N, C-alpha and C positions, 0 to 999 in steps of 0.2 A: 346739310341734312335737308330733307324735303320740307318745303313750305308751300302754303297756298297763296293764290293771288286771285281771289275772286274778282272778275271784271264784269261791269254792267254795260250792256250795249246802250249807247246814247240814243236819244230821240232825234231822228232826222227832222229837218226843218219842214214844217207844214207850209202849204202855199197852194197856188193854182196849179192845175194840171198842165204839163207841157206836152202831153201826148198828142200827136197830130194824127189826122186821118190818113189812111193808107193811100198809096199812089195807085195809078191805074195799072201799072205793071211792076213786078218785083223780081229780084234775082232768085236763082235756084241754088240750093246748097250743093247739088250734084256737080255743078260746074266748078266747084272750088275745093279740090283735094289739097292736102297739106303742101304738096310740091308745086301747086299751080302758081303761087305768087313768087315771082323772081325779083331780083334786085332791080331797083330803078323806079322812079315815079311814073314814067310812061307805061311801064309794064303793069304796075299796080292798077292804074286807072283803066288800062285796056281790059284787064281781067274783070274789073267792076262793071264795065260797060257790057262785056260779053255775058256776064252773069245776069245783068238786067234784061238783055235781049232774050236769053234762054228762058227767063221767067215769064216773058210775055206769051210764050207758046204754051206754058204749063197751065192747065186748068186750075182754078182755085180749089183748095182743099176744104171740103165741107167739115164743119165742126158741130159736134152734138151740143144740145142745149138742155139744161136741167129744168127749164121753165118754158111755158108756151111762147114767151117772147122776152126780149131784153127789157130791163127796167130803165127808166129815164137816166139813171146814174151811170149805166153801163152801155147805153146804146151805141155811143161812139166807139168804145172799145170792141164791142161785139161785132160791129161792122168791119173793123180792121181784121179781126181774127177770121171772120167769115168770108172775106173778099180777097185776101192775098196771103201767100205762104210766108208769114212773118218769120218763122223759125229758119226757113231757107235763106231769107234775106239777111238774117243775122250772121250768116257765114262770112259776110264781108268783114264784119267786126272780128270774128274769130280768126280769120286769116291775118288780120293786123296784129292780134295778140300773139299769134304764133311767130310772126316776123320779129316782134319785139323780143320774145324769149330766145329766138335764135340769133339775136344780135344784129338783125338787118333793120337798123333804125330808120333809114330813109324810107324803106318800104312800109315800115310800121306807121310812120307819121302820115305818109300818103294814104295808107289804108284807113287810118282813123278819120282823116278828113273825108274820105269817100263814105265811110260808115255813117258819119254825122249827117250826110245828105240822103243816103239810100236807106238807112235804118233810123229814122227820126225817133222811133220809140225809145231807143237807148242813145240818142244823140248826146246827152249830157255825159254819159260814160265815155263815148268816143272823144268828146272835147276834153274831158279830164285827163285821159291817158295821153292825148296829144299835147296838152299843156305840160304835163310832167316831163315828156320827152324833150319838148322845146326848152324847158327850164334847165334840164340836165345838159343840153348842148349850148347853154348860154345864149339862146335865141330869145331875148326878152320880148321882142315884138311878136314872135310866134306864140309865146306863152300868154302874153297879154290878150291877144285876139281870141284865144280859146277860153281863157278865164272869162272874158267878156261874153262869149257865147253862152256859157253856163249862167252867168249872173244876169244877163239880159233876157234870155229865151227860156231858161229852165229854173224859175224861182223856187220850184218845189223839189229840186234835185237833192239827192243825198250828198252830193258833192258841193252844194252851195257854200257851206261854211269853209271848206277847204279851198274853194276857188277864191272866196273873199280874202282868205289868209294869203294865198299866192299873189293876188292882185295888190294887197297892201304891201307885201314884201317887195314887189317890183317898184312900187311908187317910193318906198323908203330908200331902196338902193339907188333910185334916180333923183334923190334929194327933193321929194315932194312929201314931207312928213305930215302936212295937214291932210292931204288926200289919203295918205296911208292910214292915218288914225281912223278915218271914217270907215275904211274897209275892215280894219281890225275890229271895230265896234260891230259891224255886220256879222263878222265871223263869230264873235262872242254871243251875239243875239240868237244864233241857231241853237245854242245849248249843246253842241256836239262835244262831248268830253275828249274825243280823240285830238281835237285841235285847240282846246281851250287854253292850255298852258302856252302853246306857241303863239296864240293870238295875244295873250297877256304880255308876253315878252316883246312882241312886235309893238304893242301899244306903249310899253315902257321906252323902247328905242325911239318911237316917234315923239313922245313927250320930251325925251332928252334932246332930240334934235330941235324941238321947238323952244328949248330953253326952260322947260318946266321940270327942273331937276329934282325938286323935292317930291313931286308926285311920281316921277319915274323911279326914284329910289325906293319909295314905298312898295311899288310893284315888284321890284327886284327882291326885296326882303321876303315877299310871299313865295317867290319862286326859287330862291337859293336853297340848295340842298336836294333839289329834285334830281332824279336820275337823268342821264343822257345829255343831249345837246341843250335842252332847256335850262337845266341847272348850271351847265358850264357857261352858257350865254348870259344868264342872270348874274353869275359871279363876275364875269368880265365887265359887264355894264355897271354893276354895283360898285366895283372897285374903281372904275373910271370916274363915276360920279362922286365917290368919296374924296377924290383928289381936289374937287372944287372947294372943299372946306365946309365947315359947319354952317356959317352964315348963309351960304348959297343954298344949302339944303334945308334951311329954315329951322335949325336946331342949335342948341348950345354945344360948346366943345365937349362937355362931359357926355351929353346924350349922343353925340356923334361917335365917341369912343365906345359907348355901351352898345349901340346898335350895330356898329361895325364888328364888334366882337361876337355879338349874338348871331350875326349872319354866318360867321366862320364856324361857330359851334354847330349850327344846322348842317354845314357842309362837312362835318367830321374833321375839322382842322383845329383842334384845341390849342396847339402851340401857336398858330397864327392868331387865334382869338386872344390869347394872353398878350401877345405882342401888340395887337391893336388896342387892347385895353390900357396898357401902360401901368403906371404906378397908382396904387390905391390912394384915395384921398385920406388926409389925416383924420384922426378921430374927431367927430363932430363936423366933419366936412360935408359939403353939399353932396347928396346922392351917394354917400358912402355905402349904405345898405344895398342900394341897387347895384352898385359896382361889385360888392362882395358876392351878391347872388349870381351874377354873370361869371365872375371869377370861379366860384364854387362849381358851377356847371362845367366850365372848361377843365378844371382840375379833375373832376370826376371822370370826364371823358378821357383824360390822360391816364387815369388809373392811379392818380396821386390821392388816395383816399383820405389820409390824415389832413393834408392841405385843404382838400375840399370840405371836410368836416369843420375845419377852423373857419373857413370863409363863410360856410352856411351859418355858423354860430353868430358871426358878426351881422350877417344879413337878417337873421331871426330877431335881432334886437329891435327892428323896425316895428312900430305899432300898426303899420298898414297891412291889411290881410293879403293884398296882392304881392307884397314883398316879404314882410316878416312871417306871415302865415305860410306862404308858399315855401319859403326857405326852411322853416321848421319841419314841414311835412317832407320835403325832399331829403333833408338831413336824416330823418327817421327812416325813410325808405332805403336810403343808401346803407345805413347801418344794418337794416333787416336783410338786404340783399347780400351783405357780407357776413351773414350768420352771426352778427353781434346782437343777439335777440334781447338781452337784458337792457343794453343801451337803447336799442330801437324801441322797446316797450316804454321806457321812461320818456323818450322823445315824443312818441305818439301820444302818450297821456298828457304831456306838457302842451303839445300842439292843440289837443282837444279842449284843454282847460282854458287856453287863451283865445282860441278861434273856433268855438263850438258850431258855428254856422258856415264855416268855410266850405267851399265847393268840394274840397277833398276830405271833409270830415267823415262821410260815410265810408270811404275807402280806408281811412285810418282806423275806424271802429272795427271793420272786418279784418284788417291786418292784426289787430290785437287779438281777435278770436283765433286767427290762424296761428299766431305765436303760442297761444294757450294750447291749441291742438298739437303743435309740434312738441310740446312738453308733456303731452298725454293728459293734460288737464281738460278733459272733454266737457265736464260739467261747467267749468269756468268759460270754456269756449262757447257753449250753448247760450249762457247768459249774455256774453258779449254780443253774439249775433242777435239775440232777442232785443237788446237795447238799441242796436243799429236799426232794426226794422221799426221799432217804436219811435225812434227819433226822426227817421227819414222814411216814412211809409211810401212816399212818392218817388223814391230813388229808383232809377232804371234797374238796379240789381237787387231790389228789395225781395223779390220772390226767390232768387237764388240764395240770398242771405238767410231767409226763412227756412229754405231746404237744408242749408248747412247747419242750422240750429237743430233740426230734427236728426240729421245724421250724426252730429256730435253727441246727442243723447243716446243714439244707438251704440256708438263707440264706447260711451260711458257705462254701458250695461243697464240702461234705463229704458227698456222697450216701451213701457206704458207712456212715459213722457215723450218718447220719439213718435209713437202713434198719434198722440195729440198734436204735435208740431206738424206732422205730415198731413193730418186731417184738415188743419187750418188752411192748407194750400188748395183744397178742393179736389175735384175729380178730373180736371182737365189735363193734368200733367201725369202721364202714365208712370213715370219713375217715382213720383210722389205716392201714387196709389200702390206701386210695387213695394216700396219701403214701408208704407203704412201696413200693408198686409204682412210683411215679414215681422214687423214690430208686434203686431197683434198676435201672430203665431207664437213669438217668443214670450209674450206676456201671458199666454195661456188661452187666448180667444181664438182657437184654431178654426172654429166654425165660420166666424166672420172673415178670418183670413182667407179661408178657402173660397168664400163668396167673391172676395176681391180678386183673388188669383183667377177665378173662373171668368170674371169680366175681362181681365187682361188676356186670358186664353182665347176668348171669343174674338178679340181683335187680332191676336197672334202677329203683332207687328212691333217694331221698335226694338231698341237694344236690350231691354229687359225681358223680351220674349224668350231669349235663350235661358234665362235664369228661372222664369216661370215654369219651363219644362222640368227643371230640377226640383222645384218646390212641389209640383204636382206629381212627380215621379213618373212622368210619361211624356211622350211627344204628341203633338196634335195629330189628328187623323190625316192619313195621306190624301192628297188631292191631286187631280190630274194637272198636268202642265197647262198654263194659260196659252190659248191659241196665239201663235205669233202674229204680229202685225203684218199685213200684206205690204208689198213694196209700195212706196209712195207713187201716186199717179204720175205718169210721164209729163214733163213740162209741156205746156201749150196743148194739153189733151182735154182741158175743160175751159169753158168760157169764164171770163172774169166774174168774181162773186159780186153780189149786190151790196156793196159796202160804201158807196159814194165815189164820186169821180176821182178825187185825189188818191184815195186808197187803191181804187181799181187801176189807176195809172201805174202806181208803184208795183202792184201785183203783176201787171203785164210785163214791166221791165224785169222783175224778178224771174218770171217764167222764161222770158227770152234769154236772159243770162244763164239760167240753169240749163237751158236746152243746148247751149254751146259749151257747157262745162265750167263756166265761171261761177262756181258755187259760192265763193266768199262774197262776191259783189251781189249775187242773187239774194243771199241772206240779208245783206244790208238793205235791199229793197223790201224784203218781207218785214224787216224790223220797222220800216217806214209805214207799211200797212198797219202793223200792230199799233204804232204810235198814233195813227190817224183813226183807226176803227176799233181799237181795243183788243182784248184777248180773244180772237176769233179761233174756234177749233180747227178750221180748215188750214190754218197756218202751221199746225203741228206737223203735218206731212210735208209742207213746204220747207220748213226748217230741217226736217229729217232728211229730205231729198237733197238738201244743200250741205249735208254733213255738219250742220251747226247744232251739235248735241247740247251745248250750253243753253241756247235759246229754246230748244225743244223741251228740256227739263224745266226751265224757268216758266215757260208758257203753260206747261201742263200743271205746274203748281198753282199758277194764277187762276186757271180755269177751275181746278178742284176747289180752291179757296172760295170761288163764287158759288159753289154748290153743285157744279156739273161734274159727274164722274168721267174719267178718261181711262183709256186702256193703260194698264200699268207699264206696258212697253214704252210709252212715251216718257214716263217719269224715270224708268230704269232701262234705258236702251242698252244694247249690246253691240257696239261698234267694234271694229278690229277683231272680229271673231277668230280668224286664222292665227293672228298674232298671239291672242290669249291662249288658244288651244296649244300652240307650239310651246309657249312659255310654261304651260301647265305640264306638258309631257316632260320638259327638261327639268323642272323643279319639283314636281310632285304636288304642287299646290293646286287647290281647286280653282278653275278659271273664274268661277263666280266670286271667289274671294278677291282675285286680282281685279275684276271689274268693280267690286265694291270699293276697294281702296282707290282705284283710279277715278271713279266718279267723285269721290270726296276731294281728291287732289286737284283735279283740273276740269271736271265736267267734260272730260275727253277732248279737251282742246290741245291738239298736238303742238301748237305754237305758244302755249301758255308760258309765261315767265314771271316769276314772283319778284318782289322788290329785293330779295336777298340773292336772287340769281338762280333759283331752282327752275328747271326747264322740262317742258314736254308733258306727255300724258300722265306719267307717274311722278312728275315734279322732282327730278333728280338734280342734286347739286353736282357741278362738274367734278368736285373733289371726291364725292361719294362714287360717282360713275367711274372715275379713274381707279379708285381703290378696288372696285368690284371687277371691272373689265380691263384694267390696264391703261396705260397712256394712249393718247391718240383719239380719244372720244371728244370730238369738238361739238360746237353748237349745232351744226347741221345734223350731225349724227343723233344728238339728243332730241332734235325736232322730228326725227323719223320715228313714227310710232313703233315699227318693228324693233328697232334698236333700243328705244326707250323702254318698251315693255319687257324686252329680254333682260336688260340690265336691272331694271326695277324689280322684276320677279326674282332674280338671283339674289338681290340684296334682301328682299323680304324673306327668302328661304334661309339666308344666314341668320337673320334675326329670330325666326321661328326656332331654328335649331339651338341658338344660344339661350332660348327661354324654354327649353325642354318641350317644345311643340305647342306651348300655350299661346293662344292668339292675343289675348289682351295686352300683355307686356310687349309682344312683338310689334303689334300695331302702334302702341305708344312709342316704342323705340324708333319706328320709321319716321315718326313726326318730330320727336324731341331728342333723339339720340340715346344710345345705350347707357351713358353715364347717369342721366337723370332717372332712367327707369330702374337702375340698380338701387337708387335711394328709395324710390317708391315701393319696390319689392320688399325692401327691408322693413319699411313701415307697415306693409300689409302681411308680414310673416304670420302664418297661422290663420289668416282670414281667407275669404272666398274671392273669386274673380270679380263679383259685383262690388265688393268692398274695395278691391284694388283700384277699380275704375274711379270710384268716388274719392280715393285717396291721392289720385294724381294731382300734383300741386298746380300745374300750369293750366289755366282756364282753356286755352286754345287746344292743348293736347287732350284734355278730358273730353271736350266736345268732339274732337276728332275721332277718338276711340269709339265713343257712343255712335257717331254717325256711320263709321265703317261697319260696326256690328249691325246697325239698323239696315244699312244697304244690303249686307250679306243675307239678312233674314228675308228681305224683300225679293232679292234675286233667287233665292232658293224656293220661295213660294211660287214665283213665276215659273220656275223650271219644274215644279211639281216634285221637289225633293224633300218635302217636309218629313217623309218617313225614312229618309236616308240617315245613316249614322251622323250624329251631330259632330261639329268640329271639336277639337280638344281645347277646352277653355281652362281657366285657372283652376 
């Protein structure tokens, strides 16, 4: 089933600008069509020379300036852009990229070397690609020289961390663990999340080679269970280190068994965890409770519920909050998840009596409220929620718990009490204002309710806006469509902005890369500009021109949060227009609804992949895609926006039909599956769609439904469709 994977772009490494001044003569793009680069190093270099000669005869291209003259921070960059055809020179690099994609590796490597000299503005990108190819061909010397090019001459490169990681890996493979560890530390210091886990694993390998087994093992414990090569590498190294024995790792034999088992639980290997754990110590034995806690977790993963509960009971005997308290809480939660509510309630209450200030105490108190709700003891649930807020007012979820108290009173048929609870939350949260208004109306204060509904109507946004229309008995006045955003300025059509030398250098690299179609790497450079100069509005079009919709949306939000309004098209873009229109014609679904769901699923990232394996723009699980479209839909197909949108739209159509055309349960089913929605529909029988949304049990799914409905409202407002027939809601 679809799942999200929200990913944040890491901050590239700050540092000095490596942008050099332009040469006296530069190559021309016209001299390098796709077919002009032939196999062979000599040919590639000959083409590069011919391009350079052709450029000497070409007059420099004048560039407009938005200011009377360049600022000191951008003078060097402006002189480059004004004195030689940078975009045409970049075709040397573009030709090398084409050669790599066509499998002409020798040409590609030679081309990248040429680009590093002829296009120094993006020399670090050329060196990085050359290093990757050299490493792929087991040319360690070639890879090292290009890594060193980045590390020595481009300290501000977006590839600095990756180059340091590569350099450390080479040193480690060549039995220089001390040097390798230094490079891994440099890689980690960049703060680049894309390489952090790999660098940590490299550090562990270096420490192991240096004989520092205990520290190396600690790092593997942090990495075990992670997806992909990092998790597998950590597993192999961790198991190798375990063979050295407990004394070598600086721990007792019992601790060795516990930690080895815990690592295997993280990896989803409960059988192996129990094997590593061995026999439980006798009653009164040292660390018996700790042993029982780990054993309980392994048995719970196995699905051996009764055995897990028995082990949790042993562990809960410990007076230590971190052992006994944690075991008592986890035991209660396991019972609750298995719908054994009476036993769960008793365990949660026992846990709170023994460990009232445990870090899980707020969650236990809320769980007791939800158990009361499930029994339709709404008044009792409200009291539970109130006690949780009073006991833990600083808890991160205190506001949500207070909202639950108000909604429980609404369900209990106590609108006056509900209105009080919602009023205590203030006017900043629209859904609290909405339910306060509904509660006031139900309590007889229709005039005040109408005032509050009117305030929400003036905003006409958010998921509750659909239900405000129902309460007021009308739709908001029709408004014209928002004028669409113009196309982003062409790359290299404007001088670098006055944002400081480092940021301006990254800007120029981004513009060069975008000019030759390398949008992903261009967006990486624009992210470096943002990291250096902050949320600059001019970056909105740069990201948009790079098809980086995720960064466009997030930057728009940051700018709006600072008090500066932005065009709604940045926050709610409409990429893949033809694909959504085609899917709309085939399914009969509003293309704006499809956009709304996709925005929440992936922020329009075609390559998005969630931890559970959902893929693409509409975050389809391969099993779901196969069920809808038949076998043969592989990863590549699901990463294709046209295919992903077509299948995802068909799946949503099925869910809409299964729910009698009603959007709320169909959207919930897209996220959580039809089975869970069937239970929620039963709970909401006889109630409205707004109540159904609040009765969704899964926090993630409830937020998901609200977000998609909010997106849909925003897209319809942009399209000028506020007077169009509303969608069929619950």
